[in-house]
C-alpha positions in Angstrom: 29.7 -54.6 -52.9 26.7 -54.7 -55.3 27.8 -58.0 -56.9 28.4 -59.9 -53.7 24.8 -59.9 -52.4 23.4 -60.7 -55.9 25.7 -63.7 -56.2 24.7 -64.8 -52.7 21.0 -64.8 -53.8 21.9 -67.3 -56.5 23.8 -69.5 -54.0 21.0 -69.5 -51.4 18.3 -70.2 -54.1 20.2 -73.3 -55.1 20.5 -74.4 -51.4 16.8 -73.9 -50.8 15.8 -76.0 -53.9 17.9 -79.1 -52.9 15.7 -80.3 -49.9 12.6 -80.0 -52.2 14.2 -82.4 -54.7 15.4 -84.7 -52.0 11.7 -85.1 -50.8 10.8 -86.4 -54.3 13.7 -88.9 -54.2 12.5 -90.2 -50.8 8.8 -90.3 -51.7 8.8 -91.5 -55.3 12.2 -93.2 -55.7 12.7 -94.9 -52.3 9.2 -95.3 -50.9 7.7 -96.0 -54.3 4.8 -93.6 -54.1 2.9 -92.8 -57.3 4.3 -89.6 -58.7 1.1 -88.7 -60.5 -1.1 -89.7 -57.5 -2.8 -87.5 -54.8 0.5 -86.8 -53.0 2.5 -86.5 -56.3 3.7 -83.5 -58.3 2.2 -83.0 -61.7 5.2 -80.8 -62.7 7.8 -83.5 -61.9 5.6 -86.2 -63.4 5.5 -84.2 -66.7 9.3 -83.8 -66.8 9.8 -87.5 -66.1 7.3 -88.4 -68.8 9.2 -86.2 -71.3 12.5 -87.8 -70.4 11.6 -91.5 -69.9 8.0 -91.9 -71.3 6.6 -95.2 -70.1 10.1 -96.5 -69.2 10.3 -94.5 -66.0 11.5 -96.7 -63.1 12.4 -95.8 -59.5 16.2 -96.1 -60.0 15.9 -93.9 -63.1 13.9 -91.3 -61.1 16.5 -91.4 -58.3 19.4 -91.0 -60.8 17.6 -88.2 -62.7 16.8 -86.1 -59.7 20.2 -86.9 -58.2 22.0 -85.6 -61.3 19.7 -82.5 -61.2 20.7 -81.9 -57.6 24.4 -82.2 -58.6 23.9 -79.7 -61.3 22.2 -77.3 -58.9 25.0 -77.8 -56.4 27.6 -76.9 -59.0 25.7 -73.8 -60.0 25.4 -72.8 -56.3 29.1 -73.5 -55.8 29.9 -71.2 -58.8 27.8 -68.4 -57.2 29.5 -69.0 -53.9 33.1 -69.0 -55.2 32.6 -65.7 -57.1 30.7 -64.2 -54.2 33.7 -64.9 -52.0 36.1 -63.4 -54.6 34.2 -60.2 -55.0 33.6 -60.0 -51.2 37.3 -60.1 -50.6 38.0 -57.7 -53.4 35.5 -55.1 -52.0 36.6 -55.6 -48.3 40.3 -55.4 -48.9 39.9 -52.4 -51.2 37.8 -50.7 -48.6 40.4 -51.5 -46.0 43.2 -50.1 -48.2 41.2 -46.8 -48.8 40.3 -46.5 -45.1 43.9 -47.0 -44.0 45.1 -44.4 -46.5 42.4 -41.9 -45.4 43.1 -42.4 -41.7 46.9 -42.1 -42.2 46.5 -39.0 -44.3 44.3 -37.5 -41.6 46.8 -38.4 -38.8 49.6 -36.7 -40.9 47.4 -33.5 -41.1 46.7 -33.3 -37.4 48.4 -30.8 -35.3 50.9 -31.9 -32.7 48.6 -31.2 -29.8 46.0 -33.4 -31.4 48.3 -36.4 -31.9 49.5 -35.9 -28.3 45.8 -36.0 -27.2 45.1 -39.3 -29.1 48.5 -40.8 -27.9 50.7 -42.7 -30.3 49.7 -46.1 -29.0 46.0 -45.4 -29.6 46.7 -44.1 -33.1 48.6 -47.2 -34.0 45.7 -49.4 -32.7 43.2 -47.4 -34.7 45.1 -47.6 -37.9 45.8 -51.3 -37.6 43.6 -53.4 -35.3 40.4 -51.2 -35.5 40.5 -51.1 -39.3 41.1 -54.9 -39.4 38.0 -55.4 -37.3 35.9 -53.2 -39.7 37.3 -55.0 -42.8 36.4 -58.4 -41.3 33.0 -57.1 -40.5 32.5 -55.9 -44.1 33.6 -59.4 -45.3 31.0 -61.0 -43.1 28.3 -58.5 -43.9 28.6 -58.9 -47.7 28.2 -62.7 -47.3 25.6 -62.6 -44.5 23.6 -59.6 -45.5 21.5 -61.7 -47.9 22.1 -65.3 -46.7 20.3 -65.3 -43.3 17.2 -63.3 -44.3 16.8 -65.3 -47.5 17.2 -68.6 -45.7 14.7 -67.4 -43.2 12.2 -66.1 -45.6 12.6 -68.9 -48.2 12.6 -71.6 -45.4 9.4 -70.1 -43.9 7.7 -70.1 -47.3 8.7 -73.7 -48.0 7.6 -74.8 -44.5 4.2 -73.2 -44.8 3.8 -74.8 -48.2 4.5 -78.2 -46.6 2.4 -77.7 -43.5 1.2 -74.6 -41.6 2.3 -76.1 -38.3 5.9 -76.3 -39.5 6.1 -72.6 -40.2 4.4 -71.7 -36.9 7.2 -73.6 -35.0 9.9 -71.4 -36.4 7.8 -68.2 -36.0 7.4 -69.0 -32.3 11.2 -69.3 -31.8 12.1 -66.0 -33.4 11.0 -63.6 -30.6 12.8 -65.5 -27.8 16.0 -65.7 -29.9 15.8 -62.0 -30.7 15.4 -61.1 -26.9 18.3 -63.3 -26.0 20.6 -61.7 -28.6 19.6 -58.2 -27.5 20.4 -58.9 -23.8 23.8 -60.5 -24.6 25.0 -57.9 -27.1 23.9 -55.0 -24.8 26.2 -56.5 -22.1 29.0 -57.1 -24.7 29.2 -53.6 -26.1 31.0 -51.9 -23.2 33.3 -54.9 -22.9 34.3 -54.5 -26.6 35.1 -50.8 -25.9 37.2 -51.7 -22.8 39.0 -54.3 -24.8 40.2 -51.8 -27.4 41.2 -49.3 -24.7 43.3 -52.1 -23.0 44.9 -52.8 -26.4 45.8 -49.1 -26.7 47.6 -49.3 -23.3 49.6 -52.4 -24.4 50.7 -50.7 -27.6 51.7 -47.6 -25.7 53.8 -49.6 -23.2 55.5 -51.6 -26.0 56.4 -48.4 -27.9 57.7 -46.6 -24.9 59.8 -49.6 -23.8 61.3 -50.3 -27.3 62.1 -46.7 -27.8 63.5 -46.3 -24.3 65.3 -49.6 -24.1 68.6 -48.1 -23.2 67.2 -46.1 -20.3 65.4 -49.2 -19.0 68.7 -51.2 -19.1 70.8 -48.4 -17.7 68.6 -48.2 -14.6 68.0 -52.0 -14.4 64.2 -51.6 -14.7 63.5 -54.6 -16.9 61.6 -56.4 -14.2 59.5 -53.3 -13.4 58.6 -52.8 -17.1 57.9 -56.5 -17.5 55.5 -56.4 -14.6 53.9 -53.2 -16.0 53.4 -54.9 -19.4 52.2 -58.1 -17.8 49.6 -56.2 -15.8 48.3 -54.5 -18.9 48.3 -57.7 -20.9 46.5 -59.6 -18.1 43.8 -56.9 -18.0 43.4 -57.2 -21.8 43.2 -61.0 -21.5 40.6 -60.8 -18.7 38.3 -58.4 -20.6 38.5 -60.6 -23.7 37.7 -63.7 -21.7 34.7 -61.9 -20.2 33.5 -61.1 -23.8 34.0 -64.7 -25.0 32.4 -66.2 -21.9 29.4 -64.0 -22.6 29.2 -64.8 -26.3 29.8 -68.5 -25.6 26.3 -68.8 -24.1 24.7 -68.2 -27.5 25.7 -71.3 -29.6 24.5 -74.0 -27.1 21.2 -72.2 -26.6 20.7 -71.8 -30.3 21.6 -75.4 -30.9 19.1 -76.5 -28.3 16.3 -74.4 -29.9 17.2 -75.8 -33.3 17.0 -79.4 -32.1 13.8 -78.7 -30.2 12.2 -77.2 -33.3 13.3 -80.3 -35.3 11.6 -82.6 -32.8 8.4 -80.6 -33.0 8.5 -80.8 -36.8 8.9 -84.6 -36.7 6.1 -84.9 -34.1 3.7 -82.7 -36.1 4.6 -84.6 -39.3 4.2 -88.1 -37.8 0.9 -87.0 -36.2 -0.4 -85.8 -39.6 0.5 -89.1 -41.2 -1.2 -91.0 -38.4 -4.3 -88.9 -38.9 -4.3 -89.8 -42.6 -3.6 -86.2 -43.8 -1.7 -85.4 -46.9 1.8 -85.7 -45.4 4.7 -87.8 -46.6 8.0 -89.0 -45.2 9.9 -86.9 -47.8 7.9 -83.8 -46.8 8.9 -84.4 -43.2 12.6 -84.7 -44.2 12.4 -81.6 -46.2 10.7 -79.8 -43.3 13.5 -80.8 -41.0 16.1 -79.5 -43.4 14.3 -76.2 -43.9 13.8 -75.8 -40.1 17.5 -76.4 -39.6 18.4 -73.8 -42.3 16.0 -71.3 -40.9 17.3 -71.6 -37.3 20.9 -71.7 -38.5 20.2 -68.4 -40.3 19.3 -67.0 -36.9 22.7 -68.2 -35.6 24.4 -66.6 -38.6 22.5 -63.4 -37.9 23.7 -63.6 -34.3 27.3 -63.9 -35.4 26.8 -60.9 -37.7 25.3 -58.9 -34.8 28.3 -59.8 -32.7 30.6 -58.5 -35.4 28.4 -55.4 -35.7 29.0 -54.7 -32.0 32.8 -55.0 -32.3 32.8 -53.0 -35.6 30.6 -50.3 -34.0 33.3 -49.7 -31.4 36.1 -49.8 -33.9 34.4 -47.6 -36.4 33.6 -45.0 -33.8 37.3 -44.9 -32.8 38.3 -44.6 -36.5 35.7 -41.9 -37.1 37.1 -40.0 -34.1 40.3 -39.6 -36.1 38.7 -39.0 -39.6 36.3 -36.4 -38.3 38.9 -34.4 -36.3 39.7 -31.2 -38.0 43.3 -30.0 -37.6 43.6 -27.1 -35.1 46.4 -25.7 -37.2 44.9 -25.5 -40.8 45.6 -23.7 -44.0 43.5 -20.5 -44.5 40.2 -20.9 -46.5 41.5 -18.4 -49.0 45.2 -18.3 -49.4 46.6 -14.9 -50.1 48.5 -15.2 -53.4 49.8 -11.7 -53.4 53.5 -11.2 -52.8 54.1 -10.1 -49.2 55.1 -6.5 -48.8 58.8 -5.9 -48.5 60.0 -6.2 -44.9 63.4 -5.7 -43.3 62.5 -8.5 -40.9 62.5 -12.2 -41.6 60.6 -13.1 -38.5 58.4 -10.9 -36.2 56.8 -11.7 -32.9 54.1 -9.1 -32.2 52.9 -9.1 -28.6 52.8 -12.9 -28.6 51.4 -15.0 -25.7 51.1 -18.7 -25.8 49.7 -21.5 -23.7 49.7 -25.3 -24.5 46.2 -26.6 -25.1 46.6 -29.2 -22.3 47.9 -26.7 -19.8 44.5 -25.3 -18.8 45.3 -21.9 -20.1 48.5 -21.3 -18.2 50.7 -19.0 -20.3 54.1 -20.3 -21.2 55.0 -17.1 -23.1 53.8 -13.6 -22.3 53.7 -10.6 -24.5 56.8 -11.4 -26.5 57.7 -8.7 -29.1 60.8 -9.4 -31.2 62.0 -8.4 -34.7 64.6 -10.6 -36.3 66.3 -9.0 -39.3 67.1 -10.8 -42.6 70.5 -12.5 -42.5 70.8 -11.9 -38.8 72.1 -14.6 -36.4 69.7 -14.3 -33.6 70.0 -16.3 -30.4 67.4 -17.2 -27.7 68.6 -18.2 -24.2 67.0 -18.7 -20.9 66.8 -21.2 -18.0 65.3 -24.6 -18.5 61.5 -24.5 -19.0 61.3 -20.8 -19.7 59.7 -21.4 -23.1 62.5 -21.0 -25.6 61.5 -24.0 -27.8 57.9 -23.0 -27.5 58.7 -19.7 -29.0 60.5 -21.0 -32.1 57.8 -23.7 -32.6 55.3 -20.9 -33.4 57.3 -20.0 -36.5 56.5 -23.1 -38.6 53.0 -23.3 -36.9 53.6 -26.4 -35.0 51.3 -24.5 -32.6 49.4 -21.2 -33.1 50.0 -18.3 -30.8 47.2 -17.8 -28.2 47.3 -14.1 -28.7 49.3 -11.7 -30.8 50.8 -12.7 -34.2 53.8 -14.2 -35.8 55.0 -13.0 -39.2 57.5 -14.4 -41.7 58.7 -12.0 -44.4 56.1 -9.5 -43.3 53.2 -11.9 -43.6 51.2 -13.5 -40.8 52.0 -17.2 -40.6 48.3 -17.9 -40.4 47.9 -16.5 -44.0 50.4 -19.0 -45.5 49.7 -22.4 -46.7 51.6 -24.6 -44.3 53.6 -26.2 -47.1 54.6 -22.8 -48.4 55.6 -21.5 -45.0 57.6 -24.5 -44.0 59.4 -24.6 -47.4 61.1 -21.4 -46.3 62.5 -23.0 -43.1 65.2 -25.4 -42.1 64.3 -26.8 -38.6 66.7 -28.8 -36.4 65.0 -30.0 -33.2 66.3 -30.8 -29.8 65.8 -34.5 -30.3 67.4 -35.7 -33.6 64.7 -37.6 -35.5 66.4 -40.0 -38.0 64.8 -42.7 -40.1 66.0 -46.3 -40.7 67.5 -45.5 -44.1 70.9 -44.5 -45.5 72.6 -41.3 -44.4 72.0 -39.9 -47.9 68.3 -40.7 -47.8 68.0 -39.1 -44.4 69.7 -35.9 -45.7 67.6 -35.8 -48.9 64.4 -36.1 -46.8 64.4 -32.3 -46.8 65.1 -32.0 -50.6 64.7 -35.2 -52.6 66.3 -33.8 -55.7 69.5 -32.6 -54.0 72.7 -33.3 -55.9 75.7 -35.1 -54.5 77.6 -31.8 -54.4 74.8 -30.1 -52.5 74.7 -32.9 -50.0 78.5 -32.8 -49.5 78.6 -29.1 -49.1 75.9 -29.2 -46.5 77.6 -32.0 -44.7 80.9 -30.2 -44.7 79.3 -27.1 -43.2 77.5 -29.2 -40.5 80.8 -31.0 -39.8 79.2 -34.3 -40.7 81.3 -35.0 -43.8 84.3 -36.2 -41.8 82.6 -39.1 -40.0 80.4 -40.0 -43.0 83.4 -40.2 -45.3 85.3 -42.3 -42.8 82.7 -45.1 -42.9 83.1 -47.9 -45.4 79.8 -47.1 -47.2 80.2 -43.4 -47.0 77.0 -41.5 -47.5 75.2 -44.8 -48.2 75.9 -46.0 -44.7 72.6 -47.4 -43.2 71.3 -45.6 -40.2 69.5 -47.7 -37.7 66.0 -46.9 -36.4 66.0 -43.6 -34.6 69.7 -43.2 -35.4 70.7 -45.7 -32.7 73.8 -46.6 -34.7 75.2 -43.0 -34.3 76.4 -41.0 -31.3 74.5 -38.0 -30.1 76.8 -35.6 -31.8 76.7 -37.5 -35.1 72.9 -37.5 -35.0 72.8 -33.8 -34.5 75.3 -33.1 -37.3 73.3 -35.3 -39.7 70.1 -33.5 -38.7 71.8 -30.1 -39.3 73.0 -31.4 -42.7 69.4 -32.3 -43.6 68.3 -28.7 -42.8 71.1 -27.1 -44.7 70.7 -29.1 -47.9 67.5 -27.3 -48.7 69.3 -23.9 -48.4 66.5 -22.4 -46.2 65.8 -18.7 -45.9 65.4 -19.2 -42.1 67.4 -21.8 -40.2 66.1 -22.7 -36.7 68.5 -24.5 -34.4 66.5 -25.6 -31.4 69.4 -26.5 -29.0 70.7 -28.5 -32.0 74.4 -28.3 -31.0 74.1 -29.4 -27.4 75.9 -32.7 -28.1 78.7 -31.1 -29.9 82.0 -30.2 -28.3 82.8 -26.5 -28.4 85.5 -26.9 -31.0 83.2 -28.7 -33.4 80.5 -26.2 -32.7 82.8 -23.3 -33.4 83.8 -24.8 -36.7 80.1 -25.3 -37.6 79.2 -21.6 -36.8 82.2 -20.4 -38.8 81.2 -22.5 -41.8 77.6 -21.3 -41.4 78.7 -17.7 -41.3 80.9 -18.2 -44.4 78.7 -20.4 -46.7 75.2 -19.4 -45.6 75.8 -15.7 -45.1 72.3 -14.7 -46.4 70.5 -17.1 -44.2 68.6 -15.9 -41.1 69.7 -18.1 -38.2 67.6 -18.4 -35.1 69.2 -20.6 -32.5 68.1 -21.7 -29.1 70.8 -22.7 -26.7 71.7 -23.3 -23.1 75.4 -22.4 -23.3 76.7 -18.8 -23.4 79.6 -20.1 -25.6 77.0 -21.1 -28.3 75.3 -17.8 -28.5 78.0 -15.3 -27.5 78.9 -14.4 -31.1 75.3 -13.9 -32.2 74.3 -10.5 -33.5 71.6 -10.3 -30.8 70.5 -12.5 -28.0 66.9 -12.6 -26.5 66.7 -13.6 -22.9 63.6 -15.4 -21.9 62.8 -15.0 -18.2 61.3 -17.7 -16.0 57.9 -16.2 -16.2 57.9 -16.4 -20.1 58.6 -12.7 -20.7 61.4 -11.2 -22.7 62.7 -8.0 -21.1 66.1 -7.8 -22.9 67.3 -8.4 -26.4 70.8 -7.2 -27.2 74.3 -8.3 -28.0 76.4 -10.2 -25.5 78.3 -7.3 -24.0 75.2 -5.2 -23.5 73.3 -8.1 -21.8 76.1 -8.6 -19.3 75.5 -5.0 -18.2 71.7 -4.9 -18.2 70.3 -8.5 -17.8 70.6 -10.1 -14.4 69.3 -13.4 -15.7 71.9 -13.4 -18.4 74.7 -12.5 -16.0 73.6 -15.4 -13.7 73.8 -17.9 -16.6 77.2 -16.4 -17.6 78.6 -16.5 -14.1 77.4 -20.1 -13.5 79.1 -21.3 -16.7 82.3 -19.4 -16.1 82.6 -21.0 -12.7 82.1 -24.5 -14.1 84.5 -23.9 -16.9 81.8 -24.3 -19.5 82.7 -21.1 -21.4 85.4 -20.8 -24.0 86.1 -17.4 -25.6 85.4 -17.2 -29.3 85.9 -14.3 -31.7 83.0 -13.3 -34.1 84.4 -15.4 -36.9 83.8 -18.5 -34.8 87.4 -19.4 -34.0 88.1 -20.7 -30.5 
């Protein structure tokens, strides 16, 4: 970034020197004026005397100055090429660092913050907005020196030729500056709206590609096409408004440049007519310098246009970079070993409200103690807050009031990486990556051995369908696991959690797509092979939780009045009895003994 402007100084200096030499060729080589006369140059005359002596002729003077101009052009080209190289190196390096920093920040943000930004907006900020800033930096490094130097150097040369030439350009600058200010002031809000429209397009594309099966199932292709077309049309119209506004600048600037050239020619010819010290070569040089000076204003205008776009994009990027994660590691991590506790997880008078929910509590005054090695189930009606409760354990969210403890230590006092390394988490929606089955499993433990992988897969009942595939565990899994059934995706997700042998296994409705026989086999294997693991499972079916050591019933108002084994809950919890009776009547319940056999 330092080298680029310095190299540009050399290139511009060479460009400014060329019209000066051209005026000598016209005056002394073509028109035949005396180089040592009143309108001559003593410096050039001395050089020619040294080179040619008394044998100086007009053709020799033209050739000599022409070769000198060629050499200066090559030197200027050398500066220009290397300026372009270092400019690209600096801009692309900056873009690389900025993308890495923005991506790292996005990965550190809490779930509520990524939801607030929206996925489509984050994609736009990490791609399009950063591209705009990088392109601006490229232009800035080349144009930061060029327009001012052309303007300053051109003005110096014009005043050295004739004061009137310089005054012409000075008179144009205020009107051009006012015009640029008015247009860019109107363009700034349009640039902001354009980026917001692009956010909407990205969001629609992501929703539609991710939900393609739902769209096809309900024959909503035309509706979604119309929705996308409307957003795309709005984006197009905003961009057209911007381009129509900016399109007024070039013709006005071109008119001003040509008008200034006419004034230079008029003043130069009038000076010649009045017998003043003015030459044809000087007028030609003045025309070139005037053109360079006005064009530098056009370049500055283009730079200011890029500044306006980059200002909008950089503000959007900075909004991400300057956002501090709501869920963050403590300033001082407690390195002391937690005190011995009989409980793996504790909820102490916990209440919770989602940040976007205007303070409405989802969970109210929950107090639970989950023992080490216990199989603990959470059940309740849809929307009662079961998933919200278990999401507080890995600190996807922080409790609004109360505290959550793991191994006797408040989760807020852990480093997030340390806390989550204790957990295996299987979510309601199975998130798989476009990679092999083995790579998806080892995502939780990248140094897992083949035997560890197979053992976990057998416990999760995934080994059977993976081994049956031609590529086995190397079978490629399509994006979002679309090449697998719902039950296969859940079993693969459970395998991923088990392979790290977690202290605490959280199953958030993770067996909903499994048939009861397969689920029973899984629970039996889990009980046998992972006996020391604390299992916390959220479920809708009584059959899934019936054999748990204890079951917490979350009421519709977010409270937990009862936590007991199955038989006791049938006696004391009306909510649990209602769920039980409804599933008995629909035939959804299959009796299972504590060992998990159907």
